[in-house]
VOVEX-311274 format. One line per 2 residues: number of its first residue (from 1); for each residue x, y, z of N, C-alpha, C. Coordinates in steps of 0.2 Angstrom, whole numbers, plus 5000, padded with zeros to 4 digits. Layout:
<pts>
NUM = X/Y/Z/X/Y/Z/X/Y/Z; ... .
</pts>
This chain:
<pts>
1 = 5004/4994/5000/5000/5000/5000/5005/5007/5000; 5010/5006/5004/5014/5012/5004/5018/5013/4998 .
3 = 5020/5008/4995/5023/5008/4989/5019/5011/4983; 5013/5010/4982/5008/5013/4978/5007/5020/4980 .
5 = 5007/5022/4986/5006/5028/4988/5013/5033/4985; 5019/5029/4986/5025/5033/4985/5024/5034/4977 .
7 = 5022/5028/4974/5023/5029/4966/5018/5034/4964; 5012/5035/4966/5007/5040/4965/5010/5047/4966 .
9 = 5014/5048/4972/5017/5055/4973/5021/5056/4968; 5026/5051/4967/5031/5052/4962/5029/5055/4954 .
11 = 5022/5051/4952/5020/5053/4947/5017/5060/4947; 5013/5060/4953/5009/5068/4953/5015/5073/4954 .
13 = 5019/5072/4959/5025/5077/4959/5028/5078/4952; 5030/5074/4948/5032/5074/4941/5028/5079/4937 .
15 = 5021/5078/4937/5017/5080/4933/5017/5088/4935; 5017/5090/4941/5017/5097/4945/5023/5100/4942 .
17 = 5029/5097/4941/5036/5100/4939/5035/5101/4933; 5033/5097/4928/5032/5098/4921/5028/5104/4920 .
19 = 5021/5105/4922/5017/5109/4921/5019/5116/4924; 5023/5117/4930/5026/5122/4933/5031/5125/4928 .
21 = 5036/5121/4926/5040/5123/4921/5038/5126/4916; 5033/5123/4912/5029/5126/4906/5026/5132/4907 .
23 = 5023/5133/4913/5019/5139/4915/5025/5144/4916; 5030/5142/4920/5035/5148/4920/5038/5150/4914 .
25 = 5040/5146/4909/5042/5148/4903/5037/5153/4900; 5030/5151/4900/5026/5154/4897/5025/5162/4899 .
27 = 5027/5162/4906/5027/5170/4909/5034/5173/4907; 5039/5169/4906/5046/5172/4904/5045/5174/4898 .
29 = 5042/5171/4894/5044/5172/4885/5036/5175/4884; 5034/5180/4887/5027/5182/4885/5027/5186/4879 .
31 = 5033/5188/4876/5033/5192/4870/5032/5187/4864; 5035/5181/4866/5036/5176/4861/5029/5170/4861 .
33 = 5027/5168/4855/5022/5163/4855/5024/5156/4858; 5025/5157/4865/5027/5150/4869/5022/5144/4868 .
35 = 5017/5145/4870/5012/5140/4869/5010/5137/4862; 5010/5142/4858/5010/5139/4851/5016/5136/4848 .
37 = 5022/5136/4851/5028/5133/4849/5029/5126/4854; 5029/5127/4860/5031/5122/4863/5024/5117/4867 .
39 = 5018/5119/4864/5014/5113/4865/5016/5106/4866; 5020/5104/4861/5021/5097/4861/5024/5094/4866 .
41 = 5027/5098/4871/5031/5096/4877/5025/5093/4882; 5018/5096/4882/5013/5090/4886/5014/5084/4884 .
43 = 5014/5083/4877/5015/5076/4875/5021/5072/4877; 5026/5076/4877/5033/5073/4878/5032/5072/4886 .
45 = 5030/5077/4890/5028/5075/4898/5025/5068/4899; 5020/5068/4895/5015/5061/4897/5020/5055/4894 .
47 = 5024/5055/4890/5029/5049/4888/5034/5048/4894; 5036/5055/4896/5041/5054/4901/5038/5051/4908 .
49 = 5032/5053/4909/5028/5049/4915/5027/5042/4914; 5027/5038/4909/5028/5031/4909/5035/5028/4911 .
51 = 5040/5032/4909/5046/5030/4911/5047/5031/4919; 5045/5037/4921/5045/5038/4929/5040/5032/4932 .
53 = 5035/5030/4930/5032/5024/4933/5036/5018/4932; 5039/5017/4926/5044/5011/4925/5050/5011/4930 .
55 = 5053/5016/4932/5057/5017/4936/5054/5016/4943; 5050/5018/4944/5046/5017/4952/5043/5011/4953 .
57 = 5041/5008/4948/5038/5001/4949/5043/4995/4949; 5049/4997/4946/5053/4992/4946/5053/4987/4940 .
59 = 5058/4982/4940/5057/4977/4934/5051/4973/4932; 5046/4973/4936/5040/4971/4935/5037/4974/4930 .
61 = 5038/4980/4929/5034/4985/4925/5038/4989/4920; 5044/4984/4917/5048/4987/4911/5043/4989/4905 .
63 = 5038/4984/4904/5034/4986/4898/5032/4993/4897; 5032/4997/4902/5030/5003/4901/5035/5008/4897 .
65 = 5040/5005/4896/5044/5008/4893/5043/5009/4884; 5038/5004/4883/5037/5004/4875/5031/5010/4875 .
67 = 5026/5010/4878/5021/5017/4877/5025/5023/4879; 5029/5023/4884/5033/5030/4885/5038/5031/4880 .
69 = 5041/5027/4876/5045/5029/4870/5041/5030/4864; 5036/5028/4863/5031/5030/4858/5028/5037/4860 .
71 = 5025/5039/4865/5023/5045/4866/5028/5050/4866; 5033/5049/4869/5039/5053/4869/5041/5055/4861 .
73 = 5041/5050/4858/5045/5051/4851/5038/5055/4847; 5032/5053/4847/5027/5057/4844/5028/5065/4847 .
75 = 5029/5066/4853/5029/5072/4855/5036/5076/4853; 5040/5073/4852/5047/5075/4848/5045/5077/4840 .
77 = 5042/5072/4837/5040/5073/4831/5036/5079/4830; 5031/5080/4834/5027/5086/4834/5031/5092/4835 .
79 = 5035/5093/4840/5038/5099/4841/5044/5100/4835; 5047/5095/4833/5050/5097/4825/5046/5099/4820 .
81 = 5041/5097/4819/5035/5098/4814/5033/5106/4816; 5032/5108/4821/5028/5113/4824/5035/5118/4823 .
83 = 5041/5118/4825/5046/5123/4824/5048/5124/4816; 5048/5118/4812/5050/5119/4805/5044/5120/4800 .
85 = 5037/5119/4802/5032/5119/4798/5033/5114/4792; 5035/5108/4794/5037/5102/4790/5032/5096/4791 .
87 = 5025/5097/4790/5021/5093/4792/5020/5087/4788; 5023/5088/4781/5022/5083/4776/5027/5078/4779 .
89 = 5031/5078/4783/5036/5072/4786/5031/5067/4789; 5025/5068/4791/5020/5063/4793/5020/5057/4788 .
91 = 5021/5059/4781/5020/5053/4777/5026/5047/4778; 5030/5049/4781/5035/5043/4783/5037/5044/4791 .
93 = 5032/5047/4794/5034/5047/4801/5032/5042/4805; 5028/5038/4802/5027/5031/4805/5032/5026/4805 .
95 = 5037/5027/4803/5043/5023/4803/5047/5025/4808; 5046/5032/4811/5049/5034/4817/5046/5032/4823 .
97 = 5039/5030/4822/5037/5028/4828/5038/5020/4829; 5039/5016/4823/5041/5010/4822/5048/5009/4827 .
99 = 5053/5014/4825/5059/5014/4828/5057/5015/4836; 5053/5020/4837/5052/5020/4845/5050/5014/4848 .
101 = 5046/5011/4844/5044/5004/4847/5049/5000/4848; 5055/5000/4843/5061/4996/4845/5066/4999/4851 .
103 = 5065/5005/4852/5068/5008/4857/5066/5006/4863; 5059/5007/4864/5055/5005/4869/5056/4996/4871 .
105 = 5056/4993/4866/5058/4985/4868/5065/4985/4871; 5069/4989/4868/5077/4988/4870/5077/4990/4876 .
107 = 5074/4996/4879/5073/4999/4885/5071/4994/4891; 5065/4991/4888/5061/4986/4893/5067/4980/4894 .
109 = 5070/4978/4889/5074/4972/4890/5080/4975/4894; 5083/4980/4894/5088/4982/4898/5087/4984/4906 .
111 = 5080/4986/4906/5078/4987/4913/5076/4981/4916; 5074/4975/4912/5071/4969/4915/5077/4964/4914 .
113 = 5082/4965/4912/5089/4962/4911/5086/4955/4907; 5084/4957/4900/5082/4952/4896/5085/4953/4890 .
115 = 5091/4948/4889/5095/4950/4882/5091/4948/4876; 5085/4943/4875/5082/4943/4869/5078/4948/4868 .
117 = 5075/4952/4873/5071/4959/4871/5076/4964/4870; 5082/4964/4872/5086/4969/4869/5088/4968/4862 .
119 = 5088/4962/4860/5090/4961/4853/5084/4962/4848; 5078/4959/4852/5073/4960/4847/5071/4968/4845 .
121 = 5074/4972/4851/5072/4980/4851/5077/4983/4845; 5083/4980/4845/5088/4984/4840/5087/4980/4833 .
123 = 5083/4974/4833/5082/4972/4827/5076/4977/4823; 5071/4979/4828/5066/4982/4826/5067/4989/4824 .
125 = 5072/4993/4829/5075/4999/4827/5079/4999/4821; 5083/4994/4819/5086/4994/4813/5082/4994/4807 .
127 = 5077/4990/4807/5071/4989/4802/5068/4995/4801; 5066/4999/4806/5062/5006/4806/5068/5011/4803 .
129 = 5073/5010/4805/5079/5015/4802/5079/5014/4795; 5079/5008/4792/5080/5006/4785/5074/5008/4781 .
131 = 5068/5008/4783/5062/5009/4781/5061/5017/4781; 5063/5022/4786/5064/5028/4787/5067/5032/4781 .
133 = 5073/5027/4780/5078/5031/4775/5074/5029/4768; 5071/5024/4767/5069/5023/4760/5062/5027/4759 .
135 = 5057/5027/4764/5053/5031/4762/5053/5038/4763; 5058/5040/4768/5059/5048/4768/5062/5049/4763 .
137 = 5066/5046/4760/5069/5048/4752/5064/5048/4747; 5060/5044/4747/5054/5043/4742/5050/5051/4743 .
139 = 5047/5051/4749/5042/5056/4750/5047/5064/4750; 5052/5064/4752/5055/5071/4752/5059/5072/4745 .
141 = 5060/5068/4742/5061/5070/4735/5056/5072/4731; 5050/5070/4732/5044/5072/4729/5043/5079/4731 .
143 = 5042/5079/4739/5040/5085/4741/5046/5091/4740; 5052/5090/4740/5056/5095/4738/5059/5096/4731 .
145 = 5055/5093/4726/5056/5094/4719/5056/5101/4717; 5053/5106/4720/5053/5113/4718/5059/5116/4721 .
147 = 5063/5113/4725/5069/5116/4729/5075/5112/4729; 5078/5111/4724/5084/5107/4723/5090/5107/4728 .
149 = 5090/5113/4731/5097/5115/4734/5094/5115/4741; 5089/5113/4744/5087/5112/4751/5091/5107/4754 .
151 = 5092/5107/4761/5096/5102/4764/5093/5096/4765; 5086/5095/4765/5083/5090/4765/5084/5086/4759 .
153 = 5085/5088/4753/5084/5086/4747/5092/5083/4746; 5096/5084/4751/5103/5082/4751/5103/5076/4755 .
155 = 5101/5077/4760/5101/5071/4767/5099/5064/4764; 5092/5065/4761/5090/5058/4760/5094/5054/4754 .
157 = 5097/5058/4749/5100/5054/4744/5107/5051/4747; 5109/5055/4751/5116/5052/4754/5115/5047/4759 .
159 = 5109/5047/4763/5106/5042/4767/5105/5036/4763; 5102/5036/4757/5101/5031/4752/5107/5027/4750 .
161 = 5112/5031/4749/5118/5028/4747/5121/5025/4752; 5121/5028/4758/5124/5025/4764/5122/5017/4766 .
163 = 5115/5018/4766/5111/5012/4767/5113/5006/4761; 5113/5008/4755/5115/5003/4750/5121/5000/4750 .
165 = 5127/5005/4753/5133/5002/4755/5133/4998/4760; 5129/4999/4765/5130/4995/4771/5126/4987/4769 .
167 = 5120/4989/4765/5117/4982/4764/5122/4978/4759; 5127/4982/4754/5130/4978/4749/5136/4975/4754 .
169 = 5139/4978/4757/5145/4976/4761/5142/4970/4766; 5138/4971/4769/5136/4964/4774/5134/4959/4771 .
171 = 5130/4960/4765/5128/4955/4761/5135/4951/4757; 5140/4955/4755/5145/4952/4752/5150/4948/4757 .
173 = 5149/4950/4763/5153/4946/4768/5159/4951/4770; 5159/4957/4767/5165/4962/4768/5164/4964/4777 .
175 = 5158/4966/4777/5156/4967/4784/5153/4963/4788; 5155/4960/4795/5153/4954/4799/5146/4956/4800 .
177 = 5141/4952/4799/5133/4953/4801/5133/4949/4808; 5128/4951/4811/5126/4949/4818/5126/4941/4819 .
179 = 5122/4939/4813/5121/4932/4814/5126/4928/4813; 5132/4930/4808/5138/4927/4807/5142/4927/4814 .
181 = 5141/4933/4817/5145/4933/4824/5143/4927/4829; 5136/4928/4830/5133/4922/4835/5133/4916/4832 .
183 = 5133/4914/4826/5135/4907/4824/5141/4905/4825; 5146/4909/4823/5153/4907/4824/5155/4907/4832 .
185 = 5152/4910/4836/5152/4909/4844/5149/4902/4845; 5144/4900/4843/5141/4894/4844/5145/4889/4842 .
187 = 5147/4888/4836/5152/4884/4834/5159/4883/4838; 5162/4889/4840/5168/4889/4845/5165/4885/4850 .
189 = 5160/4887/4854/5158/4883/4860/5156/4876/4859; 5154/4874/4854/5153/4867/4852/5159/4863/4851 .
191 = 5165/4867/4848/5171/4864/4848/5175/4863/4853; 5174/4868/4858/5178/4867/4865/5175/4862/4869 .
193 = 5168/4860/4868/5165/4854/4873/5168/4848/4870 .
</pts>
């Protein structure tokens, strides 16, 4: 009963701190459209509360890392889009949410001391990153067709080249892949026995 009361106080106190800091910044920056710019921090704060609950609840609630990372990532995406007015990035933003699920699974495995969850989280993060580069390049090259010298029009083609090099080098055997490392370790362990 007392641990539930402590967890409730921790979450409630964290909420008060977040809202207090936002209100203070709103007063300090009155001449600036603070609320219009920084409203996504409410969403980020809700995501952070999941992590607070995870740390307060111990290893048994390590699964809170997944919704915490998803909500925090969505808040960060909204903040970026609000600052840059780059709302068309939602066309491939779902891949960032996929990456945040991978980060959440990795953190869950890290906090819960589960190596298979950490590995699964890294695999999903890598898949999301590959999809981000592919879909981001596709949509950004369409949306920035009128502005051939913008930074975004350069970043995604370079990312495509790097992704292609990575895939070619790992598939050709010039870069060791993780599956080769684990299979060679298991072969070494079998030979030692």
